[in-house]
Backbone bond lengths (Angstrom), bond angles and torsions (degrees), N, CA, C in turn:
res aa  C-N    CA-C-N  psi(-1)  N-CA   C-N-CA  omega(-1)  CA-C   N-CA-C  phi
1 M - - - 1.451 - - 1.530 108.79 -
2 P 1.341 117.34 129.12 1.463 119.69 179.17 1.529 111.48 -68.33
3 A 1.309 115.47 160.20 1.461 120.16 -179.79 1.531 111.44 -61.92
4 L 1.320 116.12 -37.50 1.463 120.68 178.30 1.518 109.00 -122.16
5 D 1.301 117.01 114.96 1.460 120.84 177.71 1.527 109.86 -78.19
6 L 1.309 116.18 140.06 1.451 122.28 177.60 1.529 109.88 -71.28
7 I 1.307 115.60 127.35 1.462 121.22 176.57 1.520 107.19 -107.61
8 R 1.315 117.26 114.45 1.466 121.53 -178.27 1.531 109.63 -92.68
9 P 1.332 115.85 117.33 1.464 118.45 177.27 1.522 110.78 -73.96
10 S 1.313 115.92 158.24 1.462 121.98 178.48 1.520 109.91 -129.32
11 V 1.320 115.60 139.21 1.459 120.56 171.24 1.523 106.66 -77.34
12 T 1.318 116.49 125.91 1.464 119.64 -177.94 1.525 112.55 -95.45
13 A 1.338 117.16 -24.63 1.466 119.80 176.79 1.523 109.95 -161.73
14 M 1.324 115.61 146.27 1.468 122.68 173.84 1.523 107.77 -140.26
15 R 1.303 116.10 138.27 1.461 120.95 177.22 1.526 109.01 -145.10
16 V 1.319 115.80 150.44 1.458 122.73 172.55 1.522 107.29 -120.06
17 I 1.319 115.48 130.53 1.462 121.20 173.51 1.522 105.68 -112.31
18 A 1.322 116.95 108.44 1.465 121.66 -173.93 1.527 112.38 -71.01
19 S 1.308 117.18 -33.92 1.464 121.30 -179.64 1.528 107.67 -141.65
20 V 1.315 115.19 100.55 1.458 120.77 -173.04 1.538 111.12 -70.22
21 N 1.318 116.38 142.07 1.457 124.19 175.92 1.528 109.33 -63.23
22 D 1.331 117.03 140.48 1.467 120.95 -178.01 1.530 112.62 -58.14
23 G 1.319 117.40 -39.37 1.463 120.56 179.07 1.522 112.42 -64.67
24 F 1.325 116.10 -41.56 1.467 120.63 178.12 1.522 110.21 -66.60
25 A 1.330 116.95 -39.64 1.468 121.28 177.77 1.528 110.46 -61.41
26 R 1.331 116.74 -42.00 1.470 120.06 177.61 1.525 111.03 -64.70
27 E 1.329 116.67 -42.22 1.472 121.24 -179.60 1.528 111.12 -60.01
28 L 1.329 116.51 -38.97 1.466 120.96 178.96 1.529 112.66 -85.12
29 K 1.339 116.28 -3.07 1.472 122.13 -178.27 1.532 110.84 56.43
30 L 1.335 115.42 46.04 1.459 120.56 -179.09 1.523 110.66 -74.27
31 P 1.334 117.17 141.57 1.465 119.83 171.22 1.533 109.29 -62.65
32 P 1.324 117.84 152.85 1.471 120.50 -176.01 1.529 114.54 -59.53
33 H 1.322 118.54 -26.55 1.473 120.35 -176.88 1.531 112.98 -78.13
34 I 1.312 117.84 -8.58 1.469 120.12 179.90 1.525 108.96 -97.10
35 R 1.331 116.35 116.13 1.460 122.13 -179.22 1.523 112.24 -119.54
36 S 1.316 117.80 -18.88 1.467 122.08 -178.37 1.517 109.16 -116.39
37 L 1.336 115.81 146.36 1.460 120.95 -179.55 1.517 110.36 -130.19
38 G 1.312 115.23 146.36 1.452 122.27 167.61 1.518 106.86 -117.73
39 L 1.304 117.30 127.38 1.466 122.19 -177.62 1.517 109.27 -114.82
40 I 1.335 115.86 139.89 1.461 120.25 178.77 1.526 109.16 -143.53
41 T 1.309 116.20 140.91 1.459 122.05 170.61 1.521 107.59 -130.61
42 A 1.309 115.09 149.33 1.461 120.20 -179.74 1.518 108.87 -147.26
43 D 1.323 115.13 165.80 1.464 119.11 -178.69 1.528 112.78 -87.82
44 S 1.333 117.17 8.78 1.462 121.55 175.54 1.526 108.47 -137.24
45 D 1.327 116.71 109.85 1.461 120.63 -178.43 1.523 112.28 -59.22
46 D 1.328 116.74 -44.36 1.463 120.33 -176.94 1.520 111.61 -57.90
47 V 1.309 116.83 -46.50 1.461 121.19 -178.79 1.526 110.36 -64.74
48 T 1.312 117.64 -37.08 1.462 121.27 -179.86 1.524 110.83 -66.49
49 Y 1.323 117.47 -42.50 1.465 120.43 177.77 1.527 110.95 -64.41
50 I 1.315 117.33 -40.14 1.464 120.76 177.93 1.523 110.16 -64.63
51 A 1.329 117.46 -41.73 1.466 121.25 178.54 1.528 110.63 -62.73
52 A 1.311 117.59 -41.81 1.465 120.90 178.86 1.523 110.53 -64.39
53 D 1.317 117.20 -42.29 1.459 121.01 177.57 1.526 110.87 -62.18
54 E 1.307 116.80 -44.02 1.464 121.23 179.41 1.526 110.92 -63.89
55 A 1.320 117.16 -37.69 1.472 120.68 178.64 1.522 111.16 -60.81
56 T 1.341 117.03 -39.00 1.466 119.64 179.77 1.518 111.80 -67.88
57 K 1.306 117.27 -22.83 1.469 121.23 179.52 1.522 112.26 -87.32
58 Q 1.321 117.35 -23.95 1.460 121.49 -174.47 1.529 113.59 -100.70
59 A 1.320 118.20 -16.85 1.468 121.33 -176.39 1.527 109.06 -145.47
60 M 1.311 115.84 165.70 1.467 120.52 178.38 1.526 109.13 -83.44
61 V 1.328 115.30 74.75 1.461 122.01 179.37 1.523 109.17 -130.18
62 E 1.301 115.81 159.19 1.458 122.26 175.34 1.525 108.79 -124.22
63 V 1.305 115.83 144.12 1.465 120.51 171.21 1.525 105.69 -92.68
64 V 1.322 116.47 118.07 1.463 120.31 -176.39 1.523 112.39 -107.55
65 Y 1.334 116.93 -11.64 1.463 119.52 -179.23 1.517 108.57 -159.79
66 G 1.296 116.32 133.65 1.458 121.52 174.11 1.516 108.59 -145.26
67 R 1.313 115.67 139.48 1.458 118.83 -178.70 1.518 109.45 -149.15
68 S 1.307 114.98 138.26 1.455 121.17 175.67 1.524 108.83 -99.45
69 L 1.309 115.92 135.43 1.462 120.58 175.79 1.522 110.95 -105.69
70 Y 1.337 116.14 14.76 1.455 121.02 -179.16 1.522 109.59 -62.08
71 A 1.307 116.31 127.55 1.458 120.55 -176.81 1.524 112.32 -113.74
72 G 1.320 117.42 9.46 1.456 120.28 -178.89 1.511 111.54 92.87
73 A 1.307 114.51 160.65 1.467 119.25 -177.30 1.514 109.80 -109.92
């Protein structure tokens, strides 16, 4: 057994909202130019934040909301 076991994260859900509802946009405090959303959840917060950061570098996207639900082990 290696000293550090590889932990493979998993994407638990992905959704695309092509035209966001005005109420939802207000709730998220979205700038007016943002009308489409991509949503992702995963079982590893760190990997999800890194993926979001990488997405902003590879495509014309903005991260407008990020939240960790980690409650401790």
